[in-house]
N, CA, C and O atoms as a Maestro MAE file, in Angstrom:
{
 s_m_m2io_version
 :::
 2.0.0
}

f_m_ct {
 s_m_title
 :::
 protein
 m_atom[332] {
  # First column is atom index #
  i_m_mmod_type
  r_m_x_coord
  r_m_y_coord
  r_m_z_coord
  i_m_residue_number
  s_m_chain_name
  s_m_pdb_residue_name
  s_m_pdb_atom_name
  i_m_atomic_number
  :::
  1 25 -15.171 10.219 -27.303 1 A "MET " " N  " 7
  2 3 -15.890 10.443 -25.863 1 A "MET " " CA " 6
  3 2 -14.821 9.981 -24.844 1 A "MET " " C  " 6
  4 15 -14.139 8.974 -25.036 1 A "MET " " O  " 8
  5 25 -14.687 10.932 -23.524 2 A "PRO " " N  " 7
  6 3 -13.535 10.616 -22.661 2 A "PRO " " CA " 6
  7 2 -14.300 9.623 -21.721 2 A "PRO " " C  " 6
  8 15 -15.501 9.503 -21.483 2 A "PRO " " O  " 8
  9 25 -13.080 8.883 -21.218 3 A "VAL " " N  " 7
  10 3 -13.495 7.717 -20.267 3 A "VAL " " CA " 6
  11 2 -13.574 8.568 -18.856 3 A "VAL " " C  " 6
  12 15 -13.019 9.602 -18.485 3 A "VAL " " O  " 8
  13 25 -14.440 7.738 -18.285 4 A "MET " " N  " 7
  14 3 -14.967 8.554 -16.990 4 A "MET " " CA " 6
  15 2 -14.346 7.587 -16.007 4 A "MET " " C  " 6
  16 15 -14.475 6.365 -16.088 4 A "MET " " O  " 8
  17 25 -13.562 8.315 -14.936 5 A "ARG " " N  " 7
  18 3 -12.564 7.432 -14.164 5 A "ARG " " CA " 6
  19 2 -13.541 7.814 -12.895 5 A "ARG " " C  " 6
  20 15 -14.246 8.823 -12.875 5 A "ARG " " O  " 8
  21 25 -13.452 6.696 -11.682 6 A "GLU " " N  " 7
  22 3 -13.955 6.876 -10.522 6 A "GLU " " CA " 6
  23 2 -13.241 6.495 -9.252 6 A "GLU " " C  " 6
  24 15 -12.164 5.902 -9.318 6 A "GLU " " O  " 8
  25 25 -13.669 6.739 -8.357 7 A "LYS " " N  " 7
  26 3 -12.885 6.473 -6.932 7 A "LYS " " CA " 6
  27 2 -13.627 5.323 -6.497 7 A "LYS " " C  " 6
  28 15 -14.845 5.165 -6.576 7 A "LYS " " O  " 8
  29 25 -12.609 4.394 -5.942 8 A "LYS " " N  " 7
  30 3 -12.921 3.023 -5.223 8 A "LYS " " CA " 6
  31 2 -12.082 3.375 -3.819 8 A "LYS " " C  " 6
  32 15 -11.318 4.315 -3.600 8 A "LYS " " O  " 8
  33 25 -12.399 2.550 -3.164 9 A "PRO " " N  " 7
  34 3 -11.830 2.314 -1.873 9 A "PRO " " CA " 6
  35 2 -10.169 1.294 -1.954 9 A "PRO " " C  " 6
  36 15 -9.969 0.303 -2.656 9 A "PRO " " O  " 8
  37 25 -9.594 1.688 -1.386 10 A "ALA " " N  " 7
  38 3 -8.245 1.021 -1.550 10 A "ALA " " CA " 6
  39 2 -7.539 0.929 -0.082 10 A "ALA " " C  " 6
  40 15 -7.881 1.744 0.775 10 A "ALA " " O  " 8
  41 25 -6.591 -0.024 0.200 11 A "LEU " " N  " 7
  42 3 -5.882 -0.277 1.314 11 A "LEU " " CA " 6
  43 2 -4.654 0.428 0.480 11 A "LEU " " C  " 6
  44 15 -4.286 0.383 -0.694 11 A "LEU " " O  " 8
  45 25 -4.009 1.390 2.174 12 A "VAL " " N  " 7
  46 3 -2.772 1.990 1.679 12 A "VAL " " CA " 6
  47 2 -2.356 1.788 2.982 12 A "VAL " " C  " 6
  48 15 -2.926 1.883 4.069 12 A "VAL " " O  " 8
  49 25 -0.813 1.373 2.505 13 A "ILE " " N  " 7
  50 3 -0.080 1.206 3.814 13 A "ILE " " CA " 6
  51 2 1.017 1.856 3.707 13 A "ILE " " C  " 6
  52 15 1.803 1.483 2.836 13 A "ILE " " O  " 8
  53 25 1.389 3.072 4.612 14 A "THR " " N  " 7
  54 3 2.143 3.359 4.739 14 A "THR " " CA " 6
  55 2 3.761 3.067 5.593 14 A "THR " " C  " 6
  56 15 3.896 2.102 6.345 14 A "THR " " O  " 8
  57 25 4.880 4.051 5.327 15 A "PHE " " N  " 7
  58 3 6.150 3.429 5.737 15 A "PHE " " CA " 6
  59 2 7.059 4.596 6.041 15 A "PHE " " C  " 6
  60 15 7.161 5.517 5.231 15 A "PHE " " O  " 8
  61 25 7.662 4.589 7.078 16 A "SER " " N  " 7
  62 3 8.693 5.286 7.702 16 A "SER " " CA " 6
  63 2 10.040 5.638 6.748 16 A "SER " " C  " 6
  64 15 10.493 6.770 6.574 16 A "SER " " O  " 8
  65 25 10.415 4.748 6.341 17 A "THR " " N  " 7
  66 3 11.522 4.752 5.618 17 A "THR " " CA " 6
  67 2 11.211 4.157 3.914 17 A "THR " " C  " 6
  68 15 10.384 3.263 3.736 17 A "THR " " O  " 8
  69 25 11.903 4.716 2.864 18 A "THR " " N  " 7
  70 3 12.361 4.387 1.778 18 A "THR " " CA " 6
  71 2 12.618 2.877 1.530 18 A "THR " " C  " 6
  72 15 12.030 2.277 0.631 18 A "THR " " O  " 8
  73 25 13.594 2.230 2.426 19 A "THR " " N  " 7
  74 3 14.028 1.102 2.476 19 A "THR " " CA " 6
  75 2 13.028 -0.013 2.742 19 A "THR " " C  " 6
  76 15 13.022 -1.104 2.171 19 A "THR " " O  " 8
  77 25 12.031 0.473 3.854 20 A "ASP " " N  " 7
  78 3 10.811 -0.389 4.308 20 A "ASP " " CA " 6
  79 2 9.820 -0.630 3.109 20 A "ASP " " C  " 6
  80 15 9.276 -1.709 2.872 20 A "ASP " " O  " 8
  81 25 9.656 0.589 2.350 21 A "ALA " " N  " 7
  82 3 8.654 0.498 1.228 21 A "ALA " " CA " 6
  83 2 9.306 -0.158 0.154 21 A "ALA " " C  " 6
  84 15 8.512 -0.977 -0.308 21 A "ALA " " O  " 8
  85 25 10.233 -0.177 -0.373 22 A "MET " " N  " 7
  86 3 11.303 -1.138 -1.088 22 A "MET " " CA " 6
  87 2 11.344 -2.376 -0.771 22 A "MET " " C  " 6
  88 15 11.089 -3.183 -1.666 22 A "MET " " O  " 8
  89 25 11.674 -2.875 0.585 23 A "GLY " " N  " 7
  90 3 11.272 -4.403 0.975 23 A "GLY " " CA " 6
  91 2 9.980 -4.491 0.913 23 A "GLY " " C  " 6
  92 15 9.707 -5.608 0.472 23 A "GLY " " O  " 8
  93 25 9.011 -3.869 1.135 24 A "MET " " N  " 7
  94 3 7.503 -4.179 1.018 24 A "MET " " CA " 6
  95 2 7.268 -4.934 -0.715 24 A "MET " " C  " 6
  96 15 6.729 -6.013 -0.960 24 A "MET " " O  " 8
  97 25 7.646 -4.314 -1.340 25 A "GLU " " N  " 7
  98 3 7.492 -4.400 -3.049 25 A "GLU " " CA " 6
  99 2 8.376 -5.487 -3.253 25 A "GLU " " C  " 6
  100 15 7.961 -6.106 -4.233 25 A "GLU " " O  " 8
  101 25 9.492 -6.061 -2.752 26 A "GLN " " N  " 7
  102 3 10.481 -6.927 -2.939 26 A "GLN " " CA " 6
  103 2 9.773 -7.854 -2.228 26 A "GLN " " C  " 6
  104 15 9.873 -8.832 -2.969 26 A "GLN " " O  " 8
  105 25 9.111 -8.211 -1.269 27 A "PHE " " N  " 7
  106 3 8.511 -9.130 -0.403 27 A "PHE " " CA " 6
  107 2 7.170 -9.566 -0.990 27 A "PHE " " C  " 6
  108 15 6.707 -10.689 -0.792 27 A "PHE " " O  " 8
  109 25 6.613 -8.697 -1.666 28 A "CYS " " N  " 7
  110 3 5.103 -8.957 -2.269 28 A "CYS " " CA " 6
  111 2 5.109 -9.679 -3.613 28 A "CYS " " C  " 6
  112 15 4.381 -10.589 -4.010 28 A "CYS " " O  " 8
  113 25 6.235 -8.964 -4.285 29 A "HIS " " N  " 7
  114 3 6.626 -9.865 -5.712 29 A "HIS " " CA " 6
  115 2 6.678 -11.142 -5.338 29 A "HIS " " C  " 6
  116 15 5.823 -11.943 -5.713 29 A "HIS " " O  " 8
  117 25 7.901 -11.549 -4.392 30 A "ARG " " N  " 7
  118 3 8.291 -12.859 -4.328 30 A "ARG " " CA " 6
  119 2 7.297 -13.787 -3.495 30 A "ARG " " C  " 6
  120 15 7.574 -14.960 -3.243 30 A "ARG " " O  " 8
  121 25 6.306 -13.265 -3.153 31 A "GLN " " N  " 7
  122 3 5.238 -13.768 -2.428 31 A "GLN " " CA " 6
  123 2 3.985 -13.848 -3.281 31 A "GLN " " C  " 6
  124 15 2.990 -14.484 -2.934 31 A "GLN " " O  " 8
  125 25 4.093 -13.119 -4.501 32 A "GLN " " N  " 7
  126 3 3.129 -13.022 -5.190 32 A "GLN " " CA " 6
  127 2 1.651 -12.557 -4.672 32 A "GLN " " C  " 6
  128 15 0.631 -12.996 -5.203 32 A "GLN " " O  " 8
  129 25 1.626 -11.592 -3.545 33 A "LEU " " N  " 7
  130 3 0.672 -10.746 -3.064 33 A "LEU " " CA " 6
  131 2 0.396 -9.571 -3.614 33 A "LEU " " C  " 6
  132 15 1.285 -8.863 -4.086 33 A "LEU " " O  " 8
  133 25 -0.982 -9.207 -3.611 34 A "PRO " " N  " 7
  134 3 -1.218 -8.129 -4.648 34 A "PRO " " CA " 6
  135 2 -0.712 -6.477 -4.114 34 A "PRO " " C  " 6
  136 15 -0.302 -6.235 -2.979 34 A "PRO " " O  " 8
  137 25 -0.832 -5.645 -5.021 35 A "GLY " " N  " 7
  138 3 -0.544 -4.216 -4.544 35 A "GLY " " CA " 6
  139 2 0.551 -3.744 -5.906 35 A "GLY " " C  " 6
  140 15 0.677 -4.315 -6.989 35 A "GLY " " O  " 8
  141 25 1.235 -2.542 -5.412 36 A "ARG " " N  " 7
  142 3 1.915 -1.841 -6.004 36 A "ARG " " CA " 6
  143 2 2.679 -0.471 -5.083 36 A "ARG " " C  " 6
  144 15 2.012 0.139 -4.247 36 A "ARG " " O  " 8
  145 25 3.868 -0.177 -5.319 37 A "LEU " " N  " 7
  146 3 3.929 1.211 -4.423 37 A "LEU " " CA " 6
  147 2 3.328 2.220 -5.393 37 A "LEU " " C  " 6
  148 15 3.227 2.163 -6.618 37 A "LEU " " O  " 8
  149 25 2.858 3.408 -4.294 38 A "ILE " " N  " 7
  150 3 2.411 4.935 -5.172 38 A "ILE " " CA " 6
  151 2 3.199 5.970 -4.537 38 A "ILE " " C  " 6
  152 15 4.210 5.666 -3.903 38 A "ILE " " O  " 8
  153 25 2.848 7.066 -4.648 39 A "PRO " " N  " 7
  154 3 3.542 7.985 -4.009 39 A "PRO " " CA " 6
  155 2 2.262 7.942 -2.465 39 A "PRO " " C  " 6
  156 15 1.265 7.220 -2.463 39 A "PRO " " O  " 8
  157 25 2.568 8.680 -1.563 40 A "VAL " " N  " 7
  158 3 1.661 8.661 -0.489 40 A "VAL " " CA " 6
  159 2 0.879 9.744 -1.007 40 A "VAL " " C  " 6
  160 15 1.478 10.673 -1.549 40 A "VAL " " O  " 8
  161 25 -0.747 9.771 -0.895 41 A "PRO " " N  " 7
  162 3 -1.833 10.399 -1.075 41 A "PRO " " CA " 6
  163 2 -1.714 11.655 -0.444 41 A "PRO " " C  " 6
  164 15 -1.280 11.685 0.707 41 A "PRO " " O  " 8
  165 25 -2.065 12.806 -1.081 42 A "ARG " " N  " 7
  166 3 -2.371 13.875 -0.488 42 A "ARG " " CA " 6
  167 2 -3.293 14.131 0.904 42 A "ARG " " C  " 6
  168 15 -3.202 15.157 1.578 42 A "ARG " " O  " 8
  169 25 -4.120 13.100 1.181 43 A "GLU " " N  " 7
  170 3 -5.044 13.010 2.348 43 A "GLU " " CA " 6
  171 2 -4.405 12.414 3.241 43 A "GLU " " C  " 6
  172 15 -5.210 12.073 4.107 43 A "GLU " " O  " 8
  173 25 -3.188 12.044 3.544 44 A "ILE " " N  " 7
  174 3 -2.438 11.495 4.646 44 A "ILE " " CA " 6
  175 2 -0.973 11.905 4.529 44 A "ILE " " C  " 6
  176 15 -0.426 12.155 3.455 44 A "ILE " " O  " 8
  177 25 -0.452 11.947 5.587 45 A "SER " " N  " 7
  178 3 1.090 11.877 5.456 45 A "SER " " CA " 6
  179 2 2.080 10.993 5.802 45 A "SER " " C  " 6
  180 15 1.657 10.342 6.758 45 A "SER " " O  " 8
  181 25 3.272 10.619 5.478 46 A "ALA " " N  " 7
  182 3 3.594 9.574 5.909 46 A "ALA " " CA " 6
  183 2 5.461 10.021 5.762 46 A "ALA " " C  " 6
  184 15 5.910 10.932 5.067 46 A "ALA " " O  " 8
  185 25 6.168 9.179 6.535 47 A "GLY " " N  " 7
  186 3 7.609 9.530 6.674 47 A "GLY " " CA " 6
  187 2 8.394 9.667 5.203 47 A "GLY " " C  " 6
  188 15 9.015 10.690 4.914 47 A "GLY " " O  " 8
  189 25 8.309 8.684 4.440 48 A "CYS " " N  " 7
  190 3 9.248 8.386 3.370 48 A "CYS " " CA " 6
  191 2 8.494 8.854 2.096 48 A "CYS " " C  " 6
  192 15 9.181 8.841 1.074 48 A "CYS " " O  " 8
  193 25 7.512 9.168 1.999 49 A "GLY " " N  " 7
  194 3 6.604 9.653 0.608 49 A "GLY " " CA " 6
  195 2 5.919 8.267 -0.247 49 A "GLY " " C  " 6
  196 15 5.004 8.350 -1.066 49 A "GLY " " O  " 8
  197 25 6.451 7.301 0.076 50 A "LEU " " N  " 7
  198 3 6.138 5.731 -0.571 50 A "LEU " " CA " 6
  199 2 5.035 5.345 0.264 50 A "LEU " " C  " 6
  200 15 4.985 5.488 1.485 50 A "LEU " " O  " 8
  201 25 3.903 4.705 -0.691 51 A "ALA " " N  " 7
  202 3 3.353 3.631 0.219 51 A "ALA " " CA " 6
  203 2 2.661 2.594 -1.043 51 A "ALA " " C  " 6
  204 15 2.651 2.760 -2.262 51 A "ALA " " O  " 8
  205 25 2.100 1.465 -0.190 52 A "TRP " " N  " 7
  206 3 1.625 0.137 -0.912 52 A "TRP " " CA " 6
  207 2 0.183 0.597 -1.217 52 A "TRP " " C  " 6
  208 15 -0.521 1.095 -0.337 52 A "TRP " " O  " 8
  209 25 -0.161 0.451 -2.254 53 A "LYS " " N  " 7
  210 3 -1.829 0.162 -2.651 53 A "LYS " " CA " 6
  211 2 -2.070 -1.034 -3.023 53 A "LYS " " C  " 6
  212 15 -1.257 -1.716 -3.647 53 A "LYS " " O  " 8
  213 25 -3.371 -1.466 -2.630 54 A "ALA " " N  " 7
  214 3 -4.006 -2.993 -2.872 54 A "ALA " " CA " 6
  215 2 -5.215 -3.057 -2.288 54 A "ALA " " C  " 6
  216 15 -5.562 -2.430 -1.288 54 A "ALA " " O  " 8
  217 25 -5.715 -3.649 -2.776 55 A "PRO " " N  " 7
  218 3 -7.713 -4.030 -2.460 55 A "PRO " " CA " 6
  219 2 -7.406 -4.343 -1.261 55 A "PRO " " C  " 6
  220 15 -6.523 -4.945 -0.649 55 A "PRO " " O  " 8
  221 25 -8.608 -3.633 -1.030 56 A "VAL " " N  " 7
  222 3 -8.887 -3.400 0.713 56 A "VAL " " CA " 6
  223 2 -9.220 -5.056 1.502 56 A "VAL " " C  " 6
  224 15 -9.027 -5.184 2.711 56 A "VAL " " O  " 8
  225 25 -9.695 -6.156 0.701 57 A "GLU " " N  " 7
  226 3 -10.113 -6.802 0.869 57 A "GLU " " CA " 6
  227 2 -8.623 -8.080 1.117 57 A "GLU " " C  " 6
  228 15 -8.717 -9.239 1.520 57 A "GLU " " O  " 8
  229 25 -7.283 -7.275 0.681 58 A "ALA " " N  " 7
  230 3 -6.066 -7.954 1.052 58 A "ALA " " CA " 6
  231 2 -5.702 -7.569 2.763 58 A "ALA " " C  " 6
  232 15 -4.999 -8.251 3.508 58 A "ALA " " O  " 8
  233 25 -6.135 -6.777 2.971 59 A "GLU " " N  " 7
  234 3 -5.773 -6.213 4.416 59 A "GLU " " CA " 6
  235 2 -5.297 -7.208 5.263 59 A "GLU " " C  " 6
  236 15 -4.078 -7.185 5.431 59 A "GLU " " O  " 8
  237 25 -5.980 -8.158 5.899 60 A "GLY " " N  " 7
  238 3 -5.475 -9.343 6.534 60 A "GLY " " CA " 6
  239 2 -4.572 -9.842 6.068 60 A "GLY " " C  " 6
  240 15 -3.527 -9.820 6.718 60 A "GLY " " O  " 8
  241 25 -4.593 -10.485 4.782 61 A "SER " " N  " 7
  242 3 -3.539 -11.277 4.383 61 A "SER " " CA " 6
  243 2 -2.204 -10.427 4.350 61 A "SER " " C  " 6
  244 15 -1.141 -10.880 4.774 61 A "SER " " O  " 8
  245 25 -2.313 -9.420 3.924 62 A "LEU " " N  " 7
  246 3 -0.981 -8.340 3.857 62 A "LEU " " CA " 6
  247 2 -0.212 -8.218 5.039 62 A "LEU " " C  " 6
  248 15 0.995 -8.409 5.190 62 A "LEU " " O  " 8
  249 25 -1.272 -7.794 6.047 63 A "THR " " N  " 7
  250 3 -0.800 -7.521 7.342 63 A "THR " " CA " 6
  251 2 0.028 -8.473 8.007 63 A "THR " " C  " 6
  252 15 1.186 -8.299 8.387 63 A "THR " " O  " 8
  253 25 -0.762 -9.618 8.122 64 A "GLN " " N  " 7
  254 3 -0.381 -11.026 8.636 64 A "GLN " " CA " 6
  255 2 0.845 -11.108 7.991 64 A "GLN " " C  " 6
  256 15 1.831 -10.785 8.653 64 A "GLN " " O  " 8
  257 25 1.040 -11.565 6.542 65 A "ALA " " N  " 7
  258 3 2.286 -11.863 6.060 65 A "ALA " " CA " 6
  259 2 3.429 -10.888 6.503 65 A "ALA " " C  " 6
  260 15 4.488 -11.438 6.802 65 A "ALA " " O  " 8
  261 25 3.374 -9.523 6.591 66 A "MET " " N  " 7
  262 3 4.237 -8.652 6.884 66 A "MET " " CA " 6
  263 2 4.578 -9.075 8.079 66 A "MET " " C  " 6
  264 15 5.729 -9.453 8.294 66 A "MET " " O  " 8
  265 25 3.427 -9.072 9.236 67 A "ALA " " N  " 7
  266 3 4.299 -9.116 10.318 67 A "ALA " " CA " 6
  267 2 4.803 -10.635 10.265 67 A "ALA " " C  " 6
  268 15 5.865 -10.670 10.886 67 A "ALA " " O  " 8
  269 25 4.629 -11.307 10.006 68 A "LEU " " N  " 7
  270 3 5.349 -12.846 10.109 68 A "LEU " " CA " 6
  271 2 6.503 -12.469 9.529 68 A "LEU " " C  " 6
  272 15 7.402 -12.666 10.346 68 A "LEU " " O  " 8
  273 25 7.028 -11.915 8.280 69 A "ALA " " N  " 7
  274 3 8.150 -11.666 7.551 69 A "ALA " " CA " 6
  275 2 8.829 -10.430 8.393 69 A "ALA " " C  " 6
  276 15 9.866 -10.028 7.866 69 A "ALA " " O  " 8
  277 25 8.469 -9.785 9.534 70 A "GLY " " N  " 7
  278 3 9.108 -8.708 10.090 70 A "GLY " " CA " 6
  279 2 9.152 -7.469 9.581 70 A "GLY " " C  " 6
  280 15 9.754 -6.592 10.202 70 A "GLY " " O  " 8
  281 25 8.607 -7.233 8.531 71 A "LEU " " N  " 7
  282 3 8.606 -5.909 7.825 71 A "LEU " " CA " 6
  283 2 7.999 -4.797 8.835 71 A "LEU " " C  " 6
  284 15 7.295 -5.071 9.808 71 A "LEU " " O  " 8
  285 25 8.333 -3.682 8.497 72 A "HIS " " N  " 7
  286 3 7.839 -2.453 9.506 72 A "HIS " " CA " 6
  287 2 7.098 -1.588 8.543 72 A "HIS " " C  " 6
  288 15 7.595 -1.217 7.479 72 A "HIS " " O  " 8
  289 25 5.768 -1.243 8.984 73 A "TRP " " N  " 7
  290 3 5.438 -0.007 8.229 73 A "TRP " " CA " 6
  291 2 4.662 0.961 9.517 73 A "TRP " " C  " 6
  292 15 4.732 0.726 10.724 73 A "TRP " " O  " 8
  293 25 4.133 1.775 9.038 74 A "GLN " " N  " 7
  294 3 4.019 2.848 9.610 74 A "GLN " " CA " 6
  295 2 2.200 2.670 9.942 74 A "GLN " " C  " 6
  296 15 1.905 2.007 10.936 74 A "GLN " " O  " 8
  297 25 1.203 3.193 9.201 75 A "GLU " " N  " 7
  298 3 -0.239 2.909 9.136 75 A "GLU " " CA " 6
  299 2 -0.774 2.248 8.263 75 A "GLU " " C  " 6
  300 15 -0.233 2.220 7.158 75 A "GLU " " O  " 8
  301 25 -1.935 1.554 8.480 76 A "THR " " N  " 7
  302 3 -2.809 1.495 7.061 76 A "THR " " CA " 6
  303 2 -4.057 2.252 7.188 76 A "THR " " C  " 6
  304 15 -4.556 2.635 8.246 76 A "THR " " O  " 8
  305 25 -4.550 2.447 5.903 77 A "TYR " " N  " 7
  306 3 -5.741 3.418 5.863 77 A "TYR " " CA " 6
  307 2 -6.412 2.796 5.004 77 A "TYR " " C  " 6
  308 15 -5.740 1.974 4.381 77 A "TYR " " O  " 8
  309 25 -7.987 2.893 4.588 78 A "ILE " " N  " 7
  310 3 -8.851 2.977 3.538 78 A "ILE " " CA " 6
  311 2 -9.330 3.847 3.017 78 A "ILE " " C  " 6
  312 15 -10.186 4.500 3.613 78 A "ILE " " O  " 8
  313 25 -8.927 4.182 1.651 79 A "LEU " " N  " 7
  314 3 -9.170 5.697 1.109 79 A "LEU " " CA " 6
  315 2 -9.773 5.806 -0.157 79 A "LEU " " C  " 6
  316 15 -9.465 4.883 -0.910 79 A "LEU " " O  " 8
  317 25 -10.680 6.806 -0.712 80 A "GLU " " N  " 7
  318 3 -10.899 6.513 -1.812 80 A "GLU " " CA " 6
  319 2 -10.230 7.228 -2.758 80 A "GLU " " C  " 6
  320 15 -10.282 8.456 -2.836 80 A "GLU " " O  " 8
  321 25 -9.464 6.359 -3.643 81 A "LEU " " N  " 7
  322 3 -8.457 6.544 -4.781 81 A "LEU " " CA " 6
  323 2 -9.032 6.607 -6.216 81 A "LEU " " C  " 6
  324 15 -9.849 5.733 -6.509 81 A "LEU " " O  " 8
  325 25 -8.722 7.494 -7.108 82 A "TRP " " N  " 7
  326 3 -9.343 7.129 -8.258 82 A "TRP " " CA " 6
  327 2 -8.494 5.980 -8.868 82 A "TRP " " C  " 6
  328 15 -7.418 5.557 -8.443 82 A "TRP " " O  " 8
  329 25 -9.073 5.636 -9.758 83 A "VAL " " N  " 7
  330 3 -8.492 4.105 -10.621 83 A "VAL " " CA " 6
  331 2 -8.326 4.250 -12.282 83 A "VAL " " C  " 6
  332 15 -7.945 3.289 -12.950 83 A "VAL " " O  " 8
  :::
 }
 m_bond[331] {
  # First column is bond index #
  i_m_from
  i_m_to
  i_m_order
  :::
  1 1 2 1
  2 2 3 1
  3 3 4 2
  4 3 5 1
  5 5 6 1
  6 6 7 1
  7 7 8 2
  8 7 9 1
  9 9 10 1
  10 10 11 1
  11 11 12 2
  12 11 13 1
  13 13 14 1
  14 14 15 1
  15 15 16 2
  16 15 17 1
  17 17 18 1
  18 18 19 1
  19 19 20 2
  20 19 21 1
  21 21 22 1
  22 22 23 1
  23 23 24 2
  24 23 25 1
  25 25 26 1
  26 26 27 1
  27 27 28 2
  28 27 29 1
  29 29 30 1
  30 30 31 1
  31 31 32 2
  32 31 33 1
  33 33 34 1
  34 34 35 1
  35 35 36 2
  36 35 37 1
  37 37 38 1
  38 38 39 1
  39 39 40 2
  40 39 41 1
  41 41 42 1
  42 42 43 1
  43 43 44 2
  44 43 45 1
  45 45 46 1
  46 46 47 1
  47 47 48 2
  48 47 49 1
  49 49 50 1
  50 50 51 1
  51 51 52 2
  52 51 53 1
  53 53 54 1
  54 54 55 1
  55 55 56 2
  56 55 57 1
  57 57 58 1
  58 58 59 1
  59 59 60 2
  60 59 61 1
  61 61 62 1
  62 62 63 1
  63 63 64 2
  64 63 65 1
  65 65 66 1
  66 66 67 1
  67 67 68 2
  68 67 69 1
  69 69 70 1
  70 70 71 1
  71 71 72 2
  72 71 73 1
  73 73 74 1
  74 74 75 1
  75 75 76 2
  76 75 77 1
  77 77 78 1
  78 78 79 1
  79 79 80 2
  80 79 81 1
  81 81 82 1
  82 82 83 1
  83 83 84 2
  84 83 85 1
  85 85 86 1
  86 86 87 1
  87 87 88 2
  88 87 89 1
  89 89 90 1
  90 90 91 1
  91 91 92 2
  92 91 93 1
  93 93 94 1
  94 94 95 1
  95 95 96 2
  96 95 97 1
  97 97 98 1
  98 98 99 1
  99 99 100 2
  100 99 101 1
  101 101 102 1
  102 102 103 1
  103 103 104 2
  104 103 105 1
  105 105 106 1
  106 106 107 1
  107 107 108 2
  108 107 109 1
  109 109 110 1
  110 110 111 1
  111 111 112 2
  112 111 113 1
  113 113 114 1
  114 114 115 1
  115 115 116 2
  116 115 117 1
  117 117 118 1
  118 118 119 1
  119 119 120 2
  120 119 121 1
  121 121 122 1
  122 122 123 1
  123 123 124 2
  124 123 125 1
  125 125 126 1
  126 126 127 1
  127 127 128 2
  128 127 129 1
  129 129 130 1
  130 130 131 1
  131 131 132 2
  132 131 133 1
  133 133 134 1
  134 134 135 1
  135 135 136 2
  136 135 137 1
  137 137 138 1
  138 138 139 1
  139 139 140 2
  140 139 141 1
  141 141 142 1
  142 142 143 1
  143 143 144 2
  144 143 145 1
  145 145 146 1
  146 146 147 1
  147 147 148 2
  148 147 149 1
  149 149 150 1
  150 150 151 1
  151 151 152 2
  152 151 153 1
  153 153 154 1
  154 154 155 1
  155 155 156 2
  156 155 157 1
  157 157 158 1
  158 158 159 1
  159 159 160 2
  160 159 161 1
  161 161 162 1
  162 162 163 1
  163 163 164 2
  164 163 165 1
  165 165 166 1
  166 166 167 1
  167 167 168 2
  168 167 169 1
  169 169 170 1
  170 170 171 1
  171 171 172 2
  172 171 173 1
  173 173 174 1
  174 174 175 1
  175 175 176 2
  176 175 177 1
  177 177 178 1
  178 178 179 1
  179 179 180 2
  180 179 181 1
  181 181 182 1
  182 182 183 1
  183 183 184 2
  184 183 185 1
  185 185 186 1
  186 186 187 1
  187 187 188 2
  188 187 189 1
  189 189 190 1
  190 190 191 1
  191 191 192 2
  192 191 193 1
  193 193 194 1
  194 194 195 1
  195 195 196 2
  196 195 197 1
  197 197 198 1
  198 198 199 1
  199 199 200 2
  200 199 201 1
  201 201 202 1
  202 202 203 1
  203 203 204 2
  204 203 205 1
  205 205 206 1
  206 206 207 1
  207 207 208 2
  208 207 209 1
  209 209 210 1
  210 210 211 1
  211 211 212 2
  212 211 213 1
  213 213 214 1
  214 214 215 1
  215 215 216 2
  216 215 217 1
  217 217 218 1
  218 218 219 1
  219 219 220 2
  220 219 221 1
  221 221 222 1
  222 222 223 1
  223 223 224 2
  224 223 225 1
  225 225 226 1
  226 226 227 1
  227 227 228 2
  228 227 229 1
  229 229 230 1
  230 230 231 1
  231 231 232 2
  232 231 233 1
  233 233 234 1
  234 234 235 1
  235 235 236 2
  236 235 237 1
  237 237 238 1
  238 238 239 1
  239 239 240 2
  240 239 241 1
  241 241 242 1
  242 242 243 1
  243 243 244 2
  244 243 245 1
  245 245 246 1
  246 246 247 1
  247 247 248 2
  248 247 249 1
  249 249 250 1
  250 250 251 1
  251 251 252 2
  252 251 253 1
  253 253 254 1
  254 254 255 1
  255 255 256 2
  256 255 257 1
  257 257 258 1
  258 258 259 1
  259 259 260 2
  260 259 261 1
  261 261 262 1
  262 262 263 1
  263 263 264 2
  264 263 265 1
  265 265 266 1
  266 266 267 1
  267 267 268 2
  268 267 269 1
  269 269 270 1
  270 270 271 1
  271 271 272 2
  272 271 273 1
  273 273 274 1
  274 274 275 1
  275 275 276 2
  276 275 277 1
  277 277 278 1
  278 278 279 1
  279 279 280 2
  280 279 281 1
  281 281 282 1
  282 282 283 1
  283 283 284 2
  284 283 285 1
  285 285 286 1
  286 286 287 1
  287 287 288 2
  288 287 289 1
  289 289 290 1
  290 290 291 1
  291 291 292 2
  292 291 293 1
  293 293 294 1
  294 294 295 1
  295 295 296 2
  296 295 297 1
  297 297 298 1
  298 298 299 1
  299 299 300 2
  300 299 301 1
  301 301 302 1
  302 302 303 1
  303 303 304 2
  304 303 305 1
  305 305 306 1
  306 306 307 1
  307 307 308 2
  308 307 309 1
  309 309 310 1
  310 310 311 1
  311 311 312 2
  312 311 313 1
  313 313 314 1
  314 314 315 1
  315 315 316 2
  316 315 317 1
  317 317 318 1
  318 318 319 1
  319 319 320 2
  320 319 321 1
  321 321 322 1
  322 322 323 1
  323 323 324 2
  324 323 325 1
  325 325 326 1
  326 326 327 1
  327 327 328 2
  328 327 329 1
  329 329 330 1
  330 330 331 1
  331 331 332 2
  :::
 }
}
């Protein structure tokens, strides 16, 4: 029997450069913040082609931590993505 996939809301943070995206990955791993790098979803376009995907409820804590750490990002989106 095939596994049914479903779409769920997810926070997607885009970056202008690959360096910014990689910096986000390193920062989040060090700080034990949720999420992972993904290719930018087709619904949006971003400069470097990489985005950070995290639970929607993490948006406030992630953007606050990123701002305090001096990280640069392009936009934040809430998108319905396959899980």
